[in-house]
mmCIF entry with sequence, helices, sheets and N, C-alpha, C, O atoms, coordinates in Angstrom:
data_MODEL
# 
_entry.id   MODEL 
# 
_entity.id                         1 
_entity.type                       polymer 
_entity.pdbx_number_of_molecules   1 
# 
_entity_poly.entity_id                      1 
_entity_poly.type                           'polypeptide(L)' 
_entity_poly.nstd_linkage                   no 
_entity_poly.nstd_monomer                   no 
_entity_poly.pdbx_seq_one_letter_code       MAKVPPFHSNKPNAKNVYHDNDKCTEGNNIERQYLAPGTGGRPRCEHCNRLA 
_entity_poly.pdbx_seq_one_letter_code_can   MAKVPPFHSNKPNAKNVYHDNDKCTEGNNIERQYLAPGTGGRPRCEHCNRLA 
_entity_poly.pdbx_strand_id                 A 
# 
loop_
_entity_poly_seq.entity_id 
_entity_poly_seq.num 
_entity_poly_seq.mon_id 
_entity_poly_seq.hetero 
1 1  MET n 
1 2  ALA n 
1 3  LYS n 
1 4  VAL n 
1 5  PRO n 
1 6  PRO n 
1 7  PHE n 
1 8  HIS n 
1 9  SER n 
1 10 ASN n 
1 11 LYS n 
1 12 PRO n 
1 13 ASN n 
1 14 ALA n 
1 15 LYS n 
1 16 ASN n 
1 17 VAL n 
1 18 TYR n 
1 19 HIS n 
1 20 ASP n 
1 21 ASN n 
1 22 ASP n 
1 23 LYS n 
1 24 CYS n 
1 25 THR n 
1 26 GLU n 
1 27 GLY n 
1 28 ASN n 
1 29 ASN n 
1 30 ILE n 
1 31 GLU n 
1 32 ARG n 
1 33 GLN n 
1 34 TYR n 
1 35 LEU n 
1 36 ALA n 
1 37 PRO n 
1 38 GLY n 
1 39 THR n 
1 40 GLY n 
1 41 GLY n 
1 42 ARG n 
1 43 PRO n 
1 44 ARG n 
1 45 CYS n 
1 46 GLU n 
1 47 HIS n 
1 48 CYS n 
1 49 ASN n 
1 50 ARG n 
1 51 LEU n 
1 52 ALA n 
# 
_struct_asym.id          A 
_struct_asym.entity_id   1 
# 
loop_
_struct_conf.conf_type_id 
_struct_conf.id 
_struct_conf.pdbx_PDB_helix_id 
_struct_conf.beg_label_comp_id 
_struct_conf.beg_label_asym_id 
_struct_conf.beg_label_seq_id 
_struct_conf.pdbx_beg_PDB_ins_code 
_struct_conf.end_label_comp_id 
_struct_conf.end_label_asym_id 
_struct_conf.end_label_seq_id 
_struct_conf.pdbx_end_PDB_ins_code 
_struct_conf.beg_auth_comp_id 
_struct_conf.beg_auth_asym_id 
_struct_conf.beg_auth_seq_id 
_struct_conf.end_auth_comp_id 
_struct_conf.end_auth_asym_id 
_struct_conf.end_auth_seq_id 
_struct_conf.pdbx_PDB_helix_class 
_struct_conf.details 
_struct_conf.pdbx_PDB_helix_length 
HELX_P HELX_P1 AA1 THR A 25 ? ASN A 28 ? THR A 25 ASN A 28 1 ? 4 
HELX_P HELX_P2 AA2 ARG A 32 ? TYR A 34 ? ARG A 32 TYR A 34 5 ? 3 
HELX_P HELX_P3 AA3 GLU A 46 ? LEU A 51 ? GLU A 46 LEU A 51 1 ? 6 
# 
_struct_conf_type.id          HELX_P 
_struct_conf_type.criteria    ? 
_struct_conf_type.reference   ? 
# 
_struct_sheet.id               AA1 
_struct_sheet.type             ? 
_struct_sheet.number_strands   3 
_struct_sheet.details          ? 
# 
loop_
_struct_sheet_order.sheet_id 
_struct_sheet_order.range_id_1 
_struct_sheet_order.range_id_2 
_struct_sheet_order.offset 
_struct_sheet_order.sense 
AA1 1 2 ? anti-parallel 
AA1 2 3 ? anti-parallel 
# 
loop_
_struct_sheet_range.sheet_id 
_struct_sheet_range.id 
_struct_sheet_range.beg_label_comp_id 
_struct_sheet_range.beg_label_asym_id 
_struct_sheet_range.beg_label_seq_id 
_struct_sheet_range.pdbx_beg_PDB_ins_code 
_struct_sheet_range.end_label_comp_id 
_struct_sheet_range.end_label_asym_id 
_struct_sheet_range.end_label_seq_id 
_struct_sheet_range.pdbx_end_PDB_ins_code 
_struct_sheet_range.beg_auth_comp_id 
_struct_sheet_range.beg_auth_asym_id 
_struct_sheet_range.beg_auth_seq_id 
_struct_sheet_range.end_auth_comp_id 
_struct_sheet_range.end_auth_asym_id 
_struct_sheet_range.end_auth_seq_id 
AA1 1 TYR A 18 ? ASN A 21 ? TYR A 18 ASN A 21 
AA1 2 LYS A 3  ? SER A 9  ? LYS A 3  SER A 9  
AA1 3 LEU A 35 ? PRO A 37 ? LEU A 35 PRO A 37 
# 
loop_
_atom_site.group_PDB 
_atom_site.id 
_atom_site.type_symbol 
_atom_site.label_atom_id 
_atom_site.label_alt_id 
_atom_site.label_comp_id 
_atom_site.label_asym_id 
_atom_site.label_entity_id 
_atom_site.label_seq_id 
_atom_site.pdbx_PDB_ins_code 
_atom_site.Cartn_x 
_atom_site.Cartn_y 
_atom_site.Cartn_z 
_atom_site.occupancy 
_atom_site.B_iso_or_equiv 
_atom_site.pdbx_formal_charge 
_atom_site.auth_seq_id 
_atom_site.auth_comp_id 
_atom_site.auth_asym_id 
_atom_site.auth_atom_id 
_atom_site.pdbx_PDB_model_num 
ATOM 1   N N  . MET A 1 1  ? 0.839   -1.182 0.000   1.00 0.00 ? 1  MET A N  1 
ATOM 2   C CA . MET A 1 1  ? 0.000   0.000  0.000   1.00 0.00 ? 1  MET A CA 1 
ATOM 3   C C  . MET A 1 1  ? 0.877   1.235  0.000   1.00 0.00 ? 1  MET A C  1 
ATOM 4   O O  . MET A 1 1  ? 1.868   1.312  0.726   1.00 0.00 ? 1  MET A O  1 
ATOM 5   N N  . ALA A 1 2  ? 0.506   2.182  -0.808  1.00 0.00 ? 2  ALA A N  1 
ATOM 6   C CA . ALA A 1 2  ? 1.190   3.468  -0.810  1.00 0.00 ? 2  ALA A CA 1 
ATOM 7   C C  . ALA A 1 2  ? 0.261   4.486  -0.165  1.00 0.00 ? 2  ALA A C  1 
ATOM 8   O O  . ALA A 1 2  ? -0.632  5.034  -0.812  1.00 0.00 ? 2  ALA A O  1 
ATOM 9   N N  . LYS A 1 3  ? 0.484   4.726  1.098   1.00 0.00 ? 3  LYS A N  1 
ATOM 10  C CA . LYS A 1 3  ? -0.369  5.642  1.843   1.00 0.00 ? 3  LYS A CA 1 
ATOM 11  C C  . LYS A 1 3  ? -0.032  7.077  1.432   1.00 0.00 ? 3  LYS A C  1 
ATOM 12  O O  . LYS A 1 3  ? 1.135   7.450  1.322   1.00 0.00 ? 3  LYS A O  1 
ATOM 13  N N  . VAL A 1 4  ? -1.065  7.856  1.212   1.00 0.00 ? 4  VAL A N  1 
ATOM 14  C CA . VAL A 1 4  ? -0.919  9.265  0.856   1.00 0.00 ? 4  VAL A CA 1 
ATOM 15  C C  . VAL A 1 4  ? -1.741  10.083 1.851   1.00 0.00 ? 4  VAL A C  1 
ATOM 16  O O  . VAL A 1 4  ? -2.580  9.525  2.558   1.00 0.00 ? 4  VAL A O  1 
ATOM 17  N N  . PRO A 1 5  ? -1.514  11.389 1.916   1.00 0.00 ? 5  PRO A N  1 
ATOM 18  C CA . PRO A 1 5  ? -2.334  12.204 2.813   1.00 0.00 ? 5  PRO A CA 1 
ATOM 19  C C  . PRO A 1 5  ? -3.813  12.065 2.437   1.00 0.00 ? 5  PRO A C  1 
ATOM 20  O O  . PRO A 1 5  ? -4.140  11.982 1.253   1.00 0.00 ? 5  PRO A O  1 
ATOM 21  N N  . PRO A 1 6  ? -4.702  12.037 3.419   1.00 0.00 ? 6  PRO A N  1 
ATOM 22  C CA . PRO A 1 6  ? -6.132  11.861 3.137   1.00 0.00 ? 6  PRO A CA 1 
ATOM 23  C C  . PRO A 1 6  ? -6.676  12.953 2.217   1.00 0.00 ? 6  PRO A C  1 
ATOM 24  O O  . PRO A 1 6  ? -6.258  14.109 2.277   1.00 0.00 ? 6  PRO A O  1 
ATOM 25  N N  . PHE A 1 7  ? -7.611  12.555 1.375   1.00 0.00 ? 7  PHE A N  1 
ATOM 26  C CA . PHE A 1 7  ? -8.293  13.490 0.482   1.00 0.00 ? 7  PHE A CA 1 
ATOM 27  C C  . PHE A 1 7  ? -9.700  12.973 0.219   1.00 0.00 ? 7  PHE A C  1 
ATOM 28  O O  . PHE A 1 7  ? -9.991  11.794 0.423   1.00 0.00 ? 7  PHE A O  1 
ATOM 29  N N  . HIS A 1 8  ? -10.562 13.865 -0.232  1.00 0.00 ? 8  HIS A N  1 
ATOM 30  C CA . HIS A 1 8  ? -11.932 13.491 -0.546  1.00 0.00 ? 8  HIS A CA 1 
ATOM 31  C C  . HIS A 1 8  ? -12.440 14.349 -1.695  1.00 0.00 ? 8  HIS A C  1 
ATOM 32  O O  . HIS A 1 8  ? -11.761 15.271 -2.144  1.00 0.00 ? 8  HIS A O  1 
ATOM 33  N N  . SER A 1 9  ? -13.633 14.037 -2.159  1.00 0.00 ? 9  SER A N  1 
ATOM 34  C CA . SER A 1 9  ? -14.239 14.806 -3.238  1.00 0.00 ? 9  SER A CA 1 
ATOM 35  C C  . SER A 1 9  ? -15.257 15.776 -2.654  1.00 0.00 ? 9  SER A C  1 
ATOM 36  O O  . SER A 1 9  ? -16.039 15.419 -1.772  1.00 0.00 ? 9  SER A O  1 
ATOM 37  N N  . ASN A 1 10 ? -15.238 17.003 -3.155  1.00 0.00 ? 10 ASN A N  1 
ATOM 38  C CA . ASN A 1 10 ? -16.256 17.969 -2.736  1.00 0.00 ? 10 ASN A CA 1 
ATOM 39  C C  . ASN A 1 10 ? -17.305 18.168 -3.833  1.00 0.00 ? 10 ASN A C  1 
ATOM 40  O O  . ASN A 1 10 ? -18.040 19.155 -3.835  1.00 0.00 ? 10 ASN A O  1 
ATOM 41  N N  . LYS A 1 11 ? -17.360 17.214 -4.763  1.00 0.00 ? 11 LYS A N  1 
ATOM 42  C CA . LYS A 1 11 ? -18.345 17.267 -5.840  1.00 0.00 ? 11 LYS A CA 1 
ATOM 43  C C  . LYS A 1 11 ? -19.727 16.926 -5.273  1.00 0.00 ? 11 LYS A C  1 
ATOM 44  O O  . LYS A 1 11 ? -19.864 15.976 -4.502  1.00 0.00 ? 11 LYS A O  1 
ATOM 45  N N  . PRO A 1 12 ? -20.748 17.697 -5.651  1.00 0.00 ? 12 PRO A N  1 
ATOM 46  C CA . PRO A 1 12 ? -22.093 17.363 -5.187  1.00 0.00 ? 12 PRO A CA 1 
ATOM 47  C C  . PRO A 1 12 ? -22.455 15.932 -5.590  1.00 0.00 ? 12 PRO A C  1 
ATOM 48  O O  . PRO A 1 12 ? -22.145 15.500 -6.700  1.00 0.00 ? 12 PRO A O  1 
ATOM 49  N N  . ASN A 1 13 ? -23.092 15.220 -4.712  1.00 0.00 ? 13 ASN A N  1 
ATOM 50  C CA . ASN A 1 13 ? -23.536 13.840 -4.922  1.00 0.00 ? 13 ASN A CA 1 
ATOM 51  C C  . ASN A 1 13 ? -22.403 12.822 -4.977  1.00 0.00 ? 13 ASN A C  1 
ATOM 52  O O  . ASN A 1 13 ? -22.640 11.674 -5.352  1.00 0.00 ? 13 ASN A O  1 
ATOM 53  N N  . ALA A 1 14 ? -21.178 13.206 -4.613  1.00 0.00 ? 14 ALA A N  1 
ATOM 54  C CA . ALA A 1 14 ? -20.065 12.251 -4.558  1.00 0.00 ? 14 ALA A CA 1 
ATOM 55  C C  . ALA A 1 14 ? -20.238 11.383 -3.318  1.00 0.00 ? 14 ALA A C  1 
ATOM 56  O O  . ALA A 1 14 ? -20.934 11.765 -2.376  1.00 0.00 ? 14 ALA A O  1 
ATOM 57  N N  . LYS A 1 15 ? -19.602 10.212 -3.321  1.00 0.00 ? 15 LYS A N  1 
ATOM 58  C CA . LYS A 1 15 ? -19.626 9.351  -2.141  1.00 0.00 ? 15 LYS A CA 1 
ATOM 59  C C  . LYS A 1 15 ? -19.062 10.121 -0.959  1.00 0.00 ? 15 LYS A C  1 
ATOM 60  O O  . LYS A 1 15 ? -18.107 10.885 -1.099  1.00 0.00 ? 15 LYS A O  1 
ATOM 61  N N  . ASN A 1 16 ? -19.653 9.917  0.185   1.00 0.00 ? 16 ASN A N  1 
ATOM 62  C CA . ASN A 1 16 ? -19.263 10.637 1.395   1.00 0.00 ? 16 ASN A CA 1 
ATOM 63  C C  . ASN A 1 16 ? -18.163 9.875  2.139   1.00 0.00 ? 16 ASN A C  1 
ATOM 64  O O  . ASN A 1 16 ? -18.354 9.445  3.277   1.00 0.00 ? 16 ASN A O  1 
ATOM 65  N N  . VAL A 1 17 ? -17.004 9.714  1.478   1.00 0.00 ? 17 VAL A N  1 
ATOM 66  C CA . VAL A 1 17 ? -15.867 8.990  2.052   1.00 0.00 ? 17 VAL A CA 1 
ATOM 67  C C  . VAL A 1 17 ? -14.575 9.736  1.744   1.00 0.00 ? 17 VAL A C  1 
ATOM 68  O O  . VAL A 1 17 ? -14.532 10.617 0.885   1.00 0.00 ? 17 VAL A O  1 
ATOM 69  N N  . TYR A 1 18 ? -13.514 9.357  2.476   1.00 0.00 ? 18 TYR A N  1 
ATOM 70  C CA . TYR A 1 18 ? -12.195 9.894  2.143   1.00 0.00 ? 18 TYR A CA 1 
ATOM 71  C C  . TYR A 1 18 ? -11.303 8.749  1.679   1.00 0.00 ? 18 TYR A C  1 
ATOM 72  O O  . TYR A 1 18 ? -11.610 7.578  1.904   1.00 0.00 ? 18 TYR A O  1 
ATOM 73  N N  . HIS A 1 19 ? -10.208 9.098  1.037   1.00 0.00 ? 19 HIS A N  1 
ATOM 74  C CA . HIS A 1 19 ? -9.258  8.133  0.487   1.00 0.00 ? 19 HIS A CA 1 
ATOM 75  C C  . HIS A 1 19 ? -7.871  8.444  1.041   1.00 0.00 ? 19 HIS A C  1 
ATOM 76  O O  . HIS A 1 19 ? -7.559  9.595  1.348   1.00 0.00 ? 19 HIS A O  1 
ATOM 77  N N  . ASP A 1 20 ? -7.032  7.392  1.167   1.00 0.00 ? 20 ASP A N  1 
ATOM 78  C CA . ASP A 1 20 ? -5.649  7.603  1.620   1.00 0.00 ? 20 ASP A CA 1 
ATOM 79  C C  . ASP A 1 20 ? -4.700  6.574  1.013   1.00 0.00 ? 20 ASP A C  1 
ATOM 80  O O  . ASP A 1 20 ? -3.659  6.264  1.593   1.00 0.00 ? 20 ASP A O  1 
ATOM 81  N N  . ASN A 1 21 ? -5.059  6.049  -0.146  1.00 0.00 ? 21 ASN A N  1 
ATOM 82  C CA . ASN A 1 21 ? -4.228  5.058  -0.819  1.00 0.00 ? 21 ASN A CA 1 
ATOM 83  C C  . ASN A 1 21 ? -4.149  5.428  -2.293  1.00 0.00 ? 21 ASN A C  1 
ATOM 84  O O  . ASN A 1 21 ? -5.178  5.622  -2.941  1.00 0.00 ? 21 ASN A O  1 
ATOM 85  N N  . ASP A 1 22 ? -2.931  5.528  -2.830  1.00 0.00 ? 22 ASP A N  1 
ATOM 86  C CA . ASP A 1 22 ? -2.795  5.939  -4.232  1.00 0.00 ? 22 ASP A CA 1 
ATOM 87  C C  . ASP A 1 22 ? -3.150  4.828  -5.218  1.00 0.00 ? 22 ASP A C  1 
ATOM 88  O O  . ASP A 1 22 ? -3.145  5.060  -6.427  1.00 0.00 ? 22 ASP A O  1 
ATOM 89  N N  . LYS A 1 23 ? -3.455  3.635  -4.730  1.00 0.00 ? 23 LYS A N  1 
ATOM 90  C CA . LYS A 1 23 ? -3.892  2.540  -5.602  1.00 0.00 ? 23 LYS A CA 1 
ATOM 91  C C  . LYS A 1 23 ? -5.418  2.436  -5.672  1.00 0.00 ? 23 LYS A C  1 
ATOM 92  O O  . LYS A 1 23 ? -5.944  1.592  -6.397  1.00 0.00 ? 23 LYS A O  1 
ATOM 93  N N  . CYS A 1 24 ? -6.125  3.273  -4.935  1.00 0.00 ? 24 CYS A N  1 
ATOM 94  C CA . CYS A 1 24 ? -7.590  3.246  -4.911  1.00 0.00 ? 24 CYS A CA 1 
ATOM 95  C C  . CYS A 1 24 ? -8.140  3.821  -6.213  1.00 0.00 ? 24 CYS A C  1 
ATOM 96  O O  . CYS A 1 24 ? -7.934  4.995  -6.520  1.00 0.00 ? 24 CYS A O  1 
ATOM 97  N N  . THR A 1 25 ? -8.837  2.991  -6.970  1.00 0.00 ? 25 THR A N  1 
ATOM 98  C CA . THR A 1 25 ? -9.374  3.459  -8.254  1.00 0.00 ? 25 THR A CA 1 
ATOM 99  C C  . THR A 1 25 ? -10.462 4.502  -8.055  1.00 0.00 ? 25 THR A C  1 
ATOM 100 O O  . THR A 1 25 ? -10.590 5.424  -8.859  1.00 0.00 ? 25 THR A O  1 
ATOM 101 N N  . GLU A 1 26 ? -11.247 4.366  -6.992  1.00 0.00 ? 26 GLU A N  1 
ATOM 102 C CA . GLU A 1 26 ? -12.298 5.366  -6.730  1.00 0.00 ? 26 GLU A CA 1 
ATOM 103 C C  . GLU A 1 26 ? -11.675 6.732  -6.453  1.00 0.00 ? 26 GLU A C  1 
ATOM 104 O O  . GLU A 1 26 ? -12.124 7.746  -6.986  1.00 0.00 ? 26 GLU A O  1 
ATOM 105 N N  . GLY A 1 27 ? -10.644 6.749  -5.619  1.00 0.00 ? 27 GLY A N  1 
ATOM 106 C CA . GLY A 1 27 ? -9.968  8.004  -5.302  1.00 0.00 ? 27 GLY A CA 1 
ATOM 107 C C  . GLY A 1 27 ? -9.263  8.588  -6.517  1.00 0.00 ? 27 GLY A C  1 
ATOM 108 O O  . GLY A 1 27 ? -9.254  9.804  -6.713  1.00 0.00 ? 27 GLY A O  1 
ATOM 109 N N  . ASN A 1 28 ? -8.676  7.722  -7.327  1.00 0.00 ? 28 ASN A N  1 
ATOM 110 C CA . ASN A 1 28 ? -7.960  8.190  -8.516  1.00 0.00 ? 28 ASN A CA 1 
ATOM 111 C C  . ASN A 1 28 ? -8.904  8.730  -9.586  1.00 0.00 ? 28 ASN A C  1 
ATOM 112 O O  . ASN A 1 28 ? -8.472  9.459  -10.478 1.00 0.00 ? 28 ASN A O  1 
ATOM 113 N N  . ASN A 1 29 ? -10.178 8.384  -9.507  1.00 0.00 ? 29 ASN A N  1 
ATOM 114 C CA . ASN A 1 29 ? -11.147 8.866  -10.494 1.00 0.00 ? 29 ASN A CA 1 
ATOM 115 C C  . ASN A 1 29 ? -11.746 10.221 -10.143 1.00 0.00 ? 29 ASN A C  1 
ATOM 116 O O  . ASN A 1 29 ? -12.537 10.757 -10.919 1.00 0.00 ? 29 ASN A O  1 
ATOM 117 N N  . ILE A 1 30 ? -11.391 10.784 -8.999  1.00 0.00 ? 30 ILE A N  1 
ATOM 118 C CA . ILE A 1 30 ? -11.912 12.103 -8.624  1.00 0.00 ? 30 ILE A CA 1 
ATOM 119 C C  . ILE A 1 30 ? -11.278 13.144 -9.542  1.00 0.00 ? 30 ILE A C  1 
ATOM 120 O O  . ILE A 1 30 ? -10.057 13.201 -9.689  1.00 0.00 ? 30 ILE A O  1 
ATOM 121 N N  . GLU A 1 31 ? -12.121 13.956 -10.150 1.00 0.00 ? 31 GLU A N  1 
ATOM 122 C CA . GLU A 1 31 ? -11.625 15.007 -11.039 1.00 0.00 ? 31 GLU A CA 1 
ATOM 123 C C  . GLU A 1 31 ? -10.878 16.055 -10.229 1.00 0.00 ? 31 GLU A C  1 
ATOM 124 O O  . GLU A 1 31 ? -11.285 16.415 -9.124  1.00 0.00 ? 31 GLU A O  1 
ATOM 125 N N  . ARG A 1 32 ? -9.785  16.536 -10.794 1.00 0.00 ? 32 ARG A N  1 
ATOM 126 C CA . ARG A 1 32 ? -8.879  17.448 -10.086 1.00 0.00 ? 32 ARG A CA 1 
ATOM 127 C C  . ARG A 1 32 ? -9.607  18.641 -9.455  1.00 0.00 ? 32 ARG A C  1 
ATOM 128 O O  . ARG A 1 32 ? -9.277  19.039 -8.338  1.00 0.00 ? 32 ARG A O  1 
ATOM 129 N N  . GLN A 1 33 ? -10.579 19.207 -10.147 1.00 0.00 ? 33 GLN A N  1 
ATOM 130 C CA . GLN A 1 33 ? -11.246 20.396 -9.609  1.00 0.00 ? 33 GLN A CA 1 
ATOM 131 C C  . GLN A 1 33 ? -12.091 20.083 -8.371  1.00 0.00 ? 33 GLN A C  1 
ATOM 132 O O  . GLN A 1 33 ? -12.491 20.998 -7.652  1.00 0.00 ? 33 GLN A O  1 
ATOM 133 N N  . TYR A 1 34 ? -12.365 18.803 -8.115  1.00 0.00 ? 34 TYR A N  1 
ATOM 134 C CA . TYR A 1 34 ? -13.163 18.411 -6.953  1.00 0.00 ? 34 TYR A CA 1 
ATOM 135 C C  . TYR A 1 34 ? -12.330 17.813 -5.821  1.00 0.00 ? 34 TYR A C  1 
ATOM 136 O O  . TYR A 1 34 ? -12.887 17.423 -4.795  1.00 0.00 ? 34 TYR A O  1 
ATOM 137 N N  . LEU A 1 35 ? -11.016 17.734 -5.985  1.00 0.00 ? 35 LEU A N  1 
ATOM 138 C CA . LEU A 1 35 ? -10.163 17.194 -4.926  1.00 0.00 ? 35 LEU A CA 1 
ATOM 139 C C  . LEU A 1 35 ? -10.082 18.164 -3.755  1.00 0.00 ? 35 LEU A C  1 
ATOM 140 O O  . LEU A 1 35 ? -9.862  19.362 -3.931  1.00 0.00 ? 35 LEU A O  1 
ATOM 141 N N  . ALA A 1 36 ? -10.263 17.625 -2.568  1.00 0.00 ? 36 ALA A N  1 
ATOM 142 C CA . ALA A 1 36 ? -10.150 18.430 -1.356  1.00 0.00 ? 36 ALA A CA 1 
ATOM 143 C C  . ALA A 1 36 ? -9.260  17.682 -0.369  1.00 0.00 ? 36 ALA A C  1 
ATOM 144 O O  . ALA A 1 36 ? -9.383  16.464 -0.239  1.00 0.00 ? 36 ALA A O  1 
ATOM 145 N N  . PRO A 1 37 ? -8.371  18.381 0.327   1.00 0.00 ? 37 PRO A N  1 
ATOM 146 C CA . PRO A 1 37 ? -7.494  17.713 1.286   1.00 0.00 ? 37 PRO A CA 1 
ATOM 147 C C  . PRO A 1 37 ? -8.235  17.319 2.559   1.00 0.00 ? 37 PRO A C  1 
ATOM 148 O O  . PRO A 1 37 ? -9.250  17.918 2.912   1.00 0.00 ? 37 PRO A O  1 
ATOM 149 N N  . GLY A 1 38 ? -7.716  16.313 3.234   1.00 0.00 ? 38 GLY A N  1 
ATOM 150 C CA . GLY A 1 38 ? -8.255  15.906 4.530   1.00 0.00 ? 38 GLY A CA 1 
ATOM 151 C C  . GLY A 1 38 ? -9.381  14.897 4.429   1.00 0.00 ? 38 GLY A C  1 
ATOM 152 O O  . GLY A 1 38 ? -9.794  14.496 3.341   1.00 0.00 ? 38 GLY A O  1 
ATOM 153 N N  . THR A 1 39 ? -9.864  14.500 5.593   1.00 0.00 ? 39 THR A N  1 
ATOM 154 C CA . THR A 1 39 ? -10.926 13.494 5.657   1.00 0.00 ? 39 THR A CA 1 
ATOM 155 C C  . THR A 1 39 ? -12.307 14.098 5.520   1.00 0.00 ? 39 THR A C  1 
ATOM 156 O O  . THR A 1 39 ? -13.255 13.401 5.156   1.00 0.00 ? 39 THR A O  1 
ATOM 157 N N  . GLY A 1 40 ? -12.434 15.373 5.804   1.00 0.00 ? 40 GLY A N  1 
ATOM 158 C CA . GLY A 1 40 ? -13.744 16.017 5.759   1.00 0.00 ? 40 GLY A CA 1 
ATOM 159 C C  . GLY A 1 40 ? -14.709 15.433 6.780   1.00 0.00 ? 40 GLY A C  1 
ATOM 160 O O  . GLY A 1 40 ? -15.922 15.597 6.649   1.00 0.00 ? 40 GLY A O  1 
ATOM 161 N N  . GLY A 1 41 ? -14.177 14.744 7.811   1.00 0.00 ? 41 GLY A N  1 
ATOM 162 C CA . GLY A 1 41 ? -15.026 14.134 8.821   1.00 0.00 ? 41 GLY A CA 1 
ATOM 163 C C  . GLY A 1 41 ? -15.784 12.921 8.307   1.00 0.00 ? 41 GLY A C  1 
ATOM 164 O O  . GLY A 1 41 ? -16.778 12.501 8.899   1.00 0.00 ? 41 GLY A O  1 
ATOM 165 N N  . ARG A 1 42 ? -15.311 12.367 7.209   1.00 0.00 ? 42 ARG A N  1 
ATOM 166 C CA . ARG A 1 42 ? -15.979 11.244 6.546   1.00 0.00 ? 42 ARG A CA 1 
ATOM 167 C C  . ARG A 1 42 ? -15.315 9.922  6.917   1.00 0.00 ? 42 ARG A C  1 
ATOM 168 O O  . ARG A 1 42 ? -14.166 9.916  7.358   1.00 0.00 ? 42 ARG A O  1 
ATOM 169 N N  . PRO A 1 43 ? -16.018 8.806  6.746   1.00 0.00 ? 43 PRO A N  1 
ATOM 170 C CA . PRO A 1 43 ? -15.383 7.504  6.967   1.00 0.00 ? 43 PRO A CA 1 
ATOM 171 C C  . PRO A 1 43 ? -14.444 7.162  5.820   1.00 0.00 ? 43 PRO A C  1 
ATOM 172 O O  . PRO A 1 43 ? -14.539 7.728  4.731   1.00 0.00 ? 43 PRO A O  1 
ATOM 173 N N  . ARG A 1 44 ? -13.547 6.236  6.078   1.00 0.00 ? 44 ARG A N  1 
ATOM 174 C CA . ARG A 1 44 ? -12.584 5.804  5.068   1.00 0.00 ? 44 ARG A CA 1 
ATOM 175 C C  . ARG A 1 44 ? -13.280 4.974  3.984   1.00 0.00 ? 44 ARG A C  1 
ATOM 176 O O  . ARG A 1 44 ? -14.191 4.198  4.272   1.00 0.00 ? 44 ARG A O  1 
ATOM 177 N N  . CYS A 1 45 ? -12.850 5.146  2.771   1.00 0.00 ? 45 CYS A N  1 
ATOM 178 C CA . CYS A 1 45 ? -13.357 4.408  1.612   1.00 0.00 ? 45 CYS A CA 1 
ATOM 179 C C  . CYS A 1 45 ? -13.170 2.904  1.812   1.00 0.00 ? 45 CYS A C  1 
ATOM 180 O O  . CYS A 1 45 ? -12.118 2.467  2.279   1.00 0.00 ? 45 CYS A O  1 
ATOM 181 N N  . GLU A 1 46 ? -14.186 2.110  1.462   1.00 0.00 ? 46 GLU A N  1 
ATOM 182 C CA . GLU A 1 46 ? -14.104 0.653  1.598   1.00 0.00 ? 46 GLU A CA 1 
ATOM 183 C C  . GLU A 1 46 ? -12.971 0.071  0.735   1.00 0.00 ? 46 GLU A C  1 
ATOM 184 O O  . GLU A 1 46 ? -12.306 -0.881 1.142   1.00 0.00 ? 46 GLU A O  1 
ATOM 185 N N  . HIS A 1 47 ? -12.760 0.641  -0.441  1.00 0.00 ? 47 HIS A N  1 
ATOM 186 C CA . HIS A 1 47 ? -11.689 0.156  -1.303  1.00 0.00 ? 47 HIS A CA 1 
ATOM 187 C C  . HIS A 1 47 ? -10.329 0.422  -0.652  1.00 0.00 ? 47 HIS A C  1 
ATOM 188 O O  . HIS A 1 47 ? -9.450  -0.439 -0.688  1.00 0.00 ? 47 HIS A O  1 
ATOM 189 N N  . CYS A 1 48 ? -10.152 1.586  -0.069  1.00 0.00 ? 48 CYS A N  1 
ATOM 190 C CA . CYS A 1 48 ? -8.908  1.893  0.658   1.00 0.00 ? 48 CYS A CA 1 
ATOM 191 C C  . CYS A 1 48 ? -8.733  0.918  1.824   1.00 0.00 ? 48 CYS A C  1 
ATOM 192 O O  . CYS A 1 48 ? -7.618  0.473  2.097   1.00 0.00 ? 48 CYS A O  1 
ATOM 193 N N  . ASN A 1 49 ? -9.824  0.587  2.508   1.00 0.00 ? 49 ASN A N  1 
ATOM 194 C CA . ASN A 1 49 ? -9.759  -0.385 3.607   1.00 0.00 ? 49 ASN A CA 1 
ATOM 195 C C  . ASN A 1 49 ? -9.265  -1.731 3.118   1.00 0.00 ? 49 ASN A C  1 
ATOM 196 O O  . ASN A 1 49 ? -8.425  -2.352 3.769   1.00 0.00 ? 49 ASN A O  1 
ATOM 197 N N  . ARG A 1 50 ? -9.766  -2.191 1.992   1.00 0.00 ? 50 ARG A N  1 
ATOM 198 C CA . ARG A 1 50 ? -9.371  -3.489 1.459   1.00 0.00 ? 50 ARG A CA 1 
ATOM 199 C C  . ARG A 1 50 ? -7.904  -3.491 1.014   1.00 0.00 ? 50 ARG A C  1 
ATOM 200 O O  . ARG A 1 50 ? -7.235  -4.522 1.081   1.00 0.00 ? 50 ARG A O  1 
ATOM 201 N N  . LEU A 1 51 ? -7.412  -2.347 0.563   1.00 0.00 ? 51 LEU A N  1 
ATOM 202 C CA . LEU A 1 51 ? -6.026  -2.255 0.112   1.00 0.00 ? 51 LEU A CA 1 
ATOM 203 C C  . LEU A 1 51 ? -5.031  -2.189 1.265   1.00 0.00 ? 51 LEU A C  1 
ATOM 204 O O  . LEU A 1 51 ? -3.837  -2.419 1.077   1.00 0.00 ? 51 LEU A O  1 
ATOM 205 N N  . ALA A 1 52 ? -5.524  -1.875 2.451   1.00 0.00 ? 52 ALA A N  1 
ATOM 206 C CA . ALA A 1 52 ? -4.649  -1.712 3.618   1.00 0.00 ? 52 ALA A CA 1 
ATOM 207 C C  . ALA A 1 52 ? -3.980  -3.000 4.020   1.00 0.00 ? 52 ALA A C  1 
ATOM 208 O O  . ALA A 1 52 ? -3.214  -3.024 4.984   1.00 0.00 ? 52 ALA A O  1 
# 
């Protein structure tokens, strides 16, 4: 696992989760203009959990 600083999407209707793994396809699909740093008080992405 390649852990990265937590980030999430601030796009309306996006999943309410944060990501912290650079191998997470869901996190990698977030469009650059919607990337936000930190967890945003959200739970960790299930895909990131499985990659841990």
